[in-house]
C-alpha positions as CSV (number, residue, x, y, z in Angstrom):
1,X,24.4,-19.4,-12.1
2,X,21.8,-22.2,-11.7
3,X,19.8,-22.0,-8.5
4,X,19.1,-25.1,-6.5
5,X,15.7,-26.7,-7.2
6,X,14.2,-25.6,-3.8
7,X,15.0,-22.0,-4.7
8,X,13.8,-22.2,-8.2
9,X,10.5,-23.7,-7.3
10,X,9.7,-22.5,-3.7
11,X,6.7,-23.7,-1.7
12,X,3.7,-21.4,-2.2
13,X,3.0,-21.5,1.5
14,X,6.5,-20.6,2.5
15,X,6.4,-17.7,0.1
16,X,3.0,-16.7,1.4
17,X,4.2,-16.7,5.0
18,X,7.4,-14.9,4.4
19,X,5.7,-12.4,2.1
20,X,3.0,-11.7,4.7
21,X,5.5,-11.1,7.5
22,X,7.6,-8.8,5.3
23,X,4.5,-6.7,4.5
24,X,3.6,-6.8,8.2
25,X,6.9,-5.2,9.1
26,X,7.1,-2.7,6.2
27,X,3.6,-1.4,6.5
28,X,3.4,-1.6,10.2
29,X,6.4,0.8,10.6
30,X,5.1,3.1,7.8
31,X,1.6,3.4,9.2
32,X,3.0,4.8,12.5
33,X,4.9,7.7,10.9
34,X,2.0,10.1,11.7
35,X,2.8,9.6,15.4
36,X,6.1,11.4,14.8
37,X,4.5,14.6,13.5
38,X,3.9,16.4,16.8
39,X,7.2,15.4,18.5
40,X,9.3,16.3,15.4
41,X,7.4,19.6,15.1
42,X,8.1,20.5,18.7
43,X,11.8,19.3,18.7
44,X,13.0,20.6,15.3
45,X,10.6,23.5,14.9
46,X,9.4,22.3,11.5
47,X,5.7,22.8,10.6
48,X,3.2,20.2,9.6
49,X,3.6,21.2,6.0
50,X,7.3,20.3,6.1
51,X,6.6,16.9,7.8
52,X,3.8,16.3,5.3
53,X,6.2,17.1,2.5
54,X,8.6,14.4,3.7
55,X,5.7,11.9,3.8
56,X,4.5,13.1,0.4
57,X,8.0,12.6,-1.1
58,X,8.1,9.2,0.4
59,X,4.8,8.3,-1.3
60,X,5.8,9.9,-4.6
61,X,9.1,8.0,-4.7
62,X,7.3,4.8,-3.6
63,X,5.1,5.3,-6.7
64,X,7.5,6.6,-9.3
65,X,10.1,3.9,-8.7
66,X,7.5,1.1,-8.4
67,X,7.1,0.1,-12.1
68,X,10.9,-0.1,-12.5
69,X,11.4,-2.1,-9.3
70,X,8.5,-4.3,-10.3
71,X,10.2,-5.0,-13.7
72,X,13.4,-5.8,-11.8
73,X,11.5,-8.3,-9.7
74,X,9.9,-9.9,-12.9
75,X,13.4,-10.1,-14.5
76,X,15.7,-10.9,-11.6
77,X,13.5,-12.5,-9.0
78,X,11.5,-10.9,-6.1
79,X,13.7,-12.3,-3.3
80,X,16.7,-10.3,-4.3
81,X,14.6,-7.1,-4.7
82,X,13.0,-7.6,-1.3
83,X,16.3,-8.2,0.4
84,X,17.7,-5.0,-1.0
85,X,14.5,-3.1,0.0
86,X,14.7,-4.4,3.6
87,X,18.3,-3.3,3.9
88,X,17.6,0.2,2.5
89,X,14.6,0.6,4.8
90,X,16.7,0.0,7.8
91,X,19.3,2.5,6.6
92,X,16.7,5.1,5.9
93,X,15.1,4.9,9.4
94,X,18.5,4.9,11.1
95,X,19.5,8.0,9.2
96,X,16.2,9.7,10.0
97,X,17.0,9.3,13.7
98,X,20.0,11.6,13.2
99,X,18.5,14.5,11.2
100,X,18.2,18.1,12.5
101,X,16.2,19.8,9.7
102,X,13.2,19.5,7.4
103,X,15.5,18.7,4.5
104,X,17.0,15.8,6.4
105,X,13.5,14.4,7.0
106,X,12.7,14.7,3.3
107,X,15.9,12.8,2.3
108,X,15.6,10.0,4.9
109,X,12.0,9.4,5.7
110,X,11.0,10.7,2.3
111,X,13.4,9.5,-0.4
112,X,15.3,6.6,1.2
113,X,12.3,5.0,2.9
114,X,10.1,5.6,-0.1
115,X,12.6,3.9,-2.4
116,X,13.0,1.0,0.1
117,X,9.3,0.4,0.3
118,X,9.0,-0.4,-3.4
119,X,10.9,-3.7,-2.7
120,X,9.1,-4.9,0.4
121,X,5.4,-4.1,-0.1
122,X,2.5,-5.2,-2.2
123,X,3.8,-5.0,-5.8
124,X,6.9,-7.2,-5.4
125,X,5.4,-9.5,-2.7
126,X,2.2,-10.1,-4.6
127,X,4.2,-10.6,-7.7
128,X,6.1,-13.3,-5.9
129,X,3.2,-15.1,-4.2
130,X,0.2,-14.8,-6.5
131,X,1.7,-16.7,-9.6
132,X,2.6,-19.6,-7.3
133,X,-1.0,-20.1,-6.2
134,X,-3.8,-22.0,-8.0
135,X,-6.1,-19.6,-9.9
136,X,-9.0,-20.2,-7.5
137,X,-6.9,-19.2,-4.5
138,X,-5.1,-16.2,-5.8
139,X,-7.5,-13.6,-4.5
140,X,-7.5,-15.1,-1.0
141,X,-3.7,-15.3,-1.0
142,X,-3.5,-11.6,-2.1
143,X,-5.9,-10.8,0.7
144,X,-3.7,-12.6,3.3
145,X,-0.6,-10.7,2.1
146,X,-2.5,-7.4,2.2
147,X,-3.9,-8.2,5.6
148,X,-0.3,-8.6,6.8
149,X,0.1,-4.8,6.5
150,X,-2.8,-4.4,8.8
151,X,-1.5,-6.9,11.3
152,X,1.6,-4.7,11.4
153,X,-0.4,-1.6,11.8
154,X,-2.4,-3.1,14.7
155,X,0.7,-4.4,16.5
156,X,3.4,-1.8,15.6
157,X,1.5,1.5,15.8
158,X,0.8,1.1,19.6
159,X,4.4,-0.1,20.0
160,X,5.6,3.0,18.1
161,X,3.6,5.2,20.4
162,X,5.1,3.5,23.4
163,X,8.6,3.8,21.9
164,X,8.1,7.5,21.1
165,X,7.0,8.2,24.7
166,X,9.8,6.1,26.3
167,X,12.7,6.6,23.9
168,X,11.9,9.8,22.2
169,X,11.2,10.1,18.5
170,X,14.9,9.5,17.6
171,X,15.1,6.4,19.7
172,X,11.9,5.1,18.3
173,X,13.2,5.5,14.8
174,X,16.4,3.6,15.7
175,X,14.4,0.7,17.1
176,X,12.3,0.6,14.0
177,X,15.5,0.4,11.9
178,X,16.5,-2.8,13.8
179,X,13.1,-4.3,13.1
180,X,13.2,-3.4,9.4
181,X,16.5,-5.3,9.1
182,X,14.6,-8.5,9.8
183,X,13.1,-8.3,6.4
184,X,16.4,-9.2,4.8
185,X,16.6,-12.8,5.9
186,X,12.8,-13.2,5.4
187,X,13.3,-12.4,1.7
188,X,15.0,-15.8,1.3
189,X,11.5,-17.2,1.3
190,X,10.7,-15.3,-1.9
191,X,13.9,-16.2,-3.8
192,X,13.2,-18.1,-7.1
193,X,14.4,-18.3,-10.6
194,X,12.2,-15.8,-12.6
195,X,12.1,-18.3,-15.5
196,X,10.7,-21.0,-13.2
197,X,8.1,-18.5,-11.9
198,X,7.0,-17.7,-15.4
199,X,6.6,-21.4,-16.2
200,X,4.3,-21.8,-13.3
201,X,2.2,-18.7,-14.0
202,X,-1.0,-19.3,-16.0
203,X,-1.4,-16.3,-18.1
204,X,-4.8,-15.2,-19.2
205,X,-3.2,-13.4,-22.1
206,X,-0.9,-16.2,-23.2
207,X,2.8,-16.1,-23.0
208,X,3.7,-12.8,-24.7
209,X,6.8,-10.6,-24.4
210,X,7.3,-7.8,-22.0
211,X,6.9,-5.0,-24.5
212,X,3.7,-6.6,-25.9
213,X,2.3,-6.8,-22.4
214,X,2.9,-3.1,-21.9
215,X,1.3,-2.3,-25.2
216,X,-1.8,-4.3,-24.3
217,X,-2.2,-2.5,-21.0
218,X,-1.6,1.0,-22.6
219,X,-4.4,0.3,-25.1
220,X,-6.9,-1.0,-22.6
221,X,-9.3,1.7,-21.3
222,X,-10.1,-0.4,-18.2
223,X,-6.4,-0.3,-17.2
224,X,-6.5,3.5,-17.1
225,X,-9.7,3.5,-15.1
226,X,-8.0,1.2,-12.6
227,X,-5.2,3.7,-12.4
228,X,-7.6,6.6,-11.7
229,X,-9.5,4.6,-9.0
230,X,-6.3,3.6,-7.3
231,X,-5.1,7.2,-7.3
232,X,-8.1,8.0,-5.1
233,X,-7.3,5.1,-2.8
234,X,-3.7,6.5,-2.3
235,X,-5.1,9.9,-1.5
236,X,-7.3,8.5,1.2
237,X,-4.7,6.2,2.8
238,X,-2.0,8.9,3.0
239,X,-4.3,11.7,4.2
240,X,-5.8,9.6,7.0
241,X,-2.7,7.8,8.2
242,X,-0.6,11.0,8.2
243,X,-3.1,13.6,9.5
244,X,-5.7,11.8,11.5
245,X,-3.7,11.8,14.8
246,X,-3.1,15.5,14.6
247,X,-6.7,16.1,13.5
248,X,-8.1,14.3,16.5
249,X,-5.6,16.2,18.8
250,X,-6.8,19.5,17.3
251,X,-10.4,18.4,18.1
252,X,-9.4,18.2,21.8
253,X,-8.9,14.5,22.1
254,X,-6.0,12.8,23.9
255,X,-3.0,12.0,21.6
256,X,-3.5,8.3,22.6
257,X,-6.8,8.3,20.8
258,X,-5.0,9.0,17.5
259,X,-2.7,6.0,18.1
260,X,-5.6,3.8,19.0
261,X,-7.5,4.9,15.9
262,X,-4.6,3.9,13.6
263,X,-4.3,0.6,15.4
264,X,-8.0,-0.1,15.0
265,X,-7.8,0.8,11.3
266,X,-5.1,-1.9,11.1
267,X,-7.2,-4.4,13.1
268,X,-10.3,-4.1,11.1
269,X,-8.4,-4.1,7.8
270,X,-7.2,-7.6,8.6
271,X,-10.9,-8.6,8.4
272,X,-11.5,-6.4,5.4
273,X,-8.5,-7.4,3.4
274,X,-9.2,-11.1,3.8
275,X,-12.9,-10.6,3.1
276,X,-12.3,-8.6,-0.1
277,X,-9.6,-11.1,-1.1
278,X,-12.1,-13.9,-0.9
279,X,-14.6,-11.7,-2.7
280,X,-12.1,-11.3,-5.5
281,X,-12.3,-15.0,-6.2
282,X,-16.1,-15.2,-6.0
283,X,-17.6,-11.9,-7.2
284,X,-17.0,-9.5,-10.1
285,X,-14.1,-7.4,-8.8
286,X,-15.1,-4.1,-10.4
287,X,-18.5,-4.0,-8.6
288,X,-16.9,-4.7,-5.2
289,X,-14.3,-2.0,-5.9
290,X,-17.0,0.5,-6.7
291,X,-18.9,-0.4,-3.5
292,X,-15.7,0.1,-1.4
293,X,-15.2,3.7,-2.7
294,X,-18.8,4.7,-2.2
295,X,-18.8,3.3,1.3
296,X,-15.7,5.3,2.1
297,X,-17.4,8.5,1.1
298,X,-20.4,7.6,3.4
299,X,-18.1,6.8,6.3
300,X,-16.2,10.0,6.0
301,X,-19.3,12.1,5.7
302,X,-20.9,10.5,8.8
303,X,-17.7,11.0,10.8
304,X,-17.7,14.7,10.0
305,X,-21.3,15.2,10.8
306,X,-21.0,13.5,14.3
307,X,-19.4,15.2,17.4
308,X,-15.7,14.5,17.7
309,X,-15.5,12.1,20.7
310,X,-13.4,9.1,21.6
311,X,-16.4,6.9,20.6
312,X,-16.9,8.5,17.2
313,X,-13.2,8.4,16.5
314,X,-13.2,4.7,17.4
315,X,-16.3,3.9,15.2
316,X,-14.7,5.8,12.3
317,X,-11.5,3.9,12.6
318,X,-13.3,0.6,12.7
319,X,-15.4,1.4,9.6
320,X,-12.7,3.0,7.5
321,X,-10.3,0.2,8.5
322,X,-12.6,-2.4,7.1
323,X,-12.4,-0.5,3.8
324,X,-8.8,0.4,4.1
325,X,-6.8,-1.9,1.8
326,X,-9.4,-4.2,0.4
327,X,-8.8,-2.3,-2.9
328,X,-5.4,-4.0,-3.2
329,X,-6.4,-7.7,-3.8
330,X,-9.3,-6.5,-6.0
331,X,-7.2,-4.1,-8.1
332,X,-4.2,-6.5,-8.5
333,X,-6.7,-9.3,-9.1
334,X,-8.3,-7.3,-12.0
335,X,-4.9,-6.7,-13.5
336,X,-4.0,-10.4,-13.3
337,X,-7.5,-11.4,-14.6
338,X,-7.4,-9.1,-17.7
339,X,-3.7,-9.3,-18.6
340,X,-2.4,-12.5,-16.9
341,X,0.1,-12.9,-14.0
342,X,3.4,-13.2,-15.9
343,X,4.1,-9.5,-15.7
344,X,1.9,-8.8,-12.7
345,X,4.7,-7.0,-10.8
346,X,5.3,-4.6,-13.7
347,X,1.7,-3.9,-14.6
348,X,0.4,-3.6,-11.1
349,X,3.5,-1.6,-10.3
350,X,2.3,1.0,-12.8
351,X,-1.2,1.1,-11.3
352,X,0.5,1.4,-7.9
353,X,2.4,4.4,-9.1
354,X,-0.9,6.1,-9.7
355,X,-1.8,5.2,-6.1
356,X,1.3,6.8,-4.8
357,X,0.8,10.0,-6.8
358,X,-2.5,10.2,-5.0
359,X,-0.8,9.5,-1.8
360,X,1.6,12.4,-2.4
361,X,-1.3,14.8,-2.8
362,X,-3.1,13.3,0.2
363,X,-0.1,13.7,2.6
364,X,1.3,17.0,1.4
365,X,-1.9,18.6,0.1
366,X,-3.7,18.1,3.4
367,X,-0.8,19.7,5.2
368,X,-0.8,22.6,2.7
369,X,-4.6,23.1,3.2
370,X,-4.2,23.1,6.9
371,X,-1.4,25.6,6.8
372,X,-3.4,27.9,4.5
373,X,-6.8,27.6,6.1
374,X,-6.2,26.4,9.7
375,X,-8.4,23.3,9.3
376,X,-8.7,20.1,7.4
377,X,-12.3,20.8,6.3
378,X,-11.4,21.2,2.6
379,X,-9.2,18.1,2.6
380,X,-12.1,16.0,4.0
381,X,-14.5,17.4,1.3
382,X,-12.1,16.5,-1.5
383,X,-11.7,13.0,-0.1
384,X,-15.5,12.4,-0.1
385,X,-15.9,13.9,-3.6
386,X,-13.2,11.8,-5.3
387,X,-14.4,8.6,-3.4
388,X,-17.7,9.0,-5.2
389,X,-16.0,9.6,-8.5
390,X,-13.8,6.5,-8.1
391,X,-17.0,4.4,-7.4
392,X,-18.3,5.5,-10.8
393,X,-15.0,5.0,-12.7
394,X,-14.7,1.3,-11.8
395,X,-18.2,0.4,-13.2
396,X,-17.4,0.5,-17.0
397,X,-14.1,-1.5,-16.8
398,X,-14.2,-4.4,-19.3
399,X,-12.9,-7.3,-17.2
400,X,-12.9,-10.0,-19.8
401,X,-9.4,-11.7,-20.0
402,X,-7.7,-10.6,-23.2
403,X,-7.0,-14.1,-24.4
404,X,-10.7,-15.0,-24.2
405,X,-11.7,-11.7,-25.8
406,X,-9.3,-12.3,-28.7
407,X,-10.7,-15.8,-29.2
408,X,-14.2,-14.5,-29.3
409,X,-13.2,-11.9,-31.9
410,X,-11.7,-14.5,-34.3
411,X,-14.0,-15.8,-37.0
412,X,-15.0,-19.5,-36.6
């Protein structure tokens, strides 16, 4: 079937707007899941390790399925994949509102929502938007899409807290399901003929086949270093978003402080994502990535050394929020810079899988540590150590586009 011209060649700005709103909804709902931990624990009698396992399964499925969903978006178009993801997201949340056991949480909030998110978050949306933009604006566009997740976090986390208090955790999940369903019509803004998208993409590696692109990535040491660094990012994001509210409550702070902290992380990441997206167009991405990871280690260490008060929780949220998802436009930008943007959804999807394996360990592992030791001290120490390691791993990445490197290697 031949698509109409306006669907085969969509406006970059419409795609950018729709993509940013989709990510706003998807990530905004997801970042509020930590607020359900205590109500679910009290109502169903499941421990934090069980809730953490559900979040860990969500992150793992989100990662393991991502390369395949990214390949589907490259082959069949991101709009169709995003629409299916939005529908499944709503079904998963509505089903979670009906569960009565830890297993039910794992199936709904874990498996269904994790699978749904592969179609409505960064890999598919950036793969739809970035190839449509001029090369000098791709980093900024990726930063805007990434910032959409933080806008959602800033707006929807407080709304989730209000919904949990007013409707109960089941009613709050049902309301979130209705909001998630709005992503289905928004996906129309991402609909395009994949062949048309490929024609518009300017590939740094030339127009090569899908299998050849995978072989290029597999043989590139920098690609694996990016995977390792993004693993650390996933660990941090899942650990903090899932366990910070409970950590602050355990420290004697009001539960509202945890919700406010998550909202502030989202607010300051709006600034950080856009700033680091612009930096991706102007500075060497690998150096900025290294700085982000080292700065995270410093922020976490200072937070643990200071007394736990509403002020220190607020300052930590603002600082870690600025560093929260700035890694996304930089990491995806490095993938596109080295390998080209034709198969960006697939290649970045593989890197994102590594991110989500880290997220699995961050969500579940921290809950496991708390259950075994009665505190999060070891989890914080691990987070600081691997942040420093990630800062070092990004430095030796060879970020020269493959086409340029190949041209330099040919004899004159």
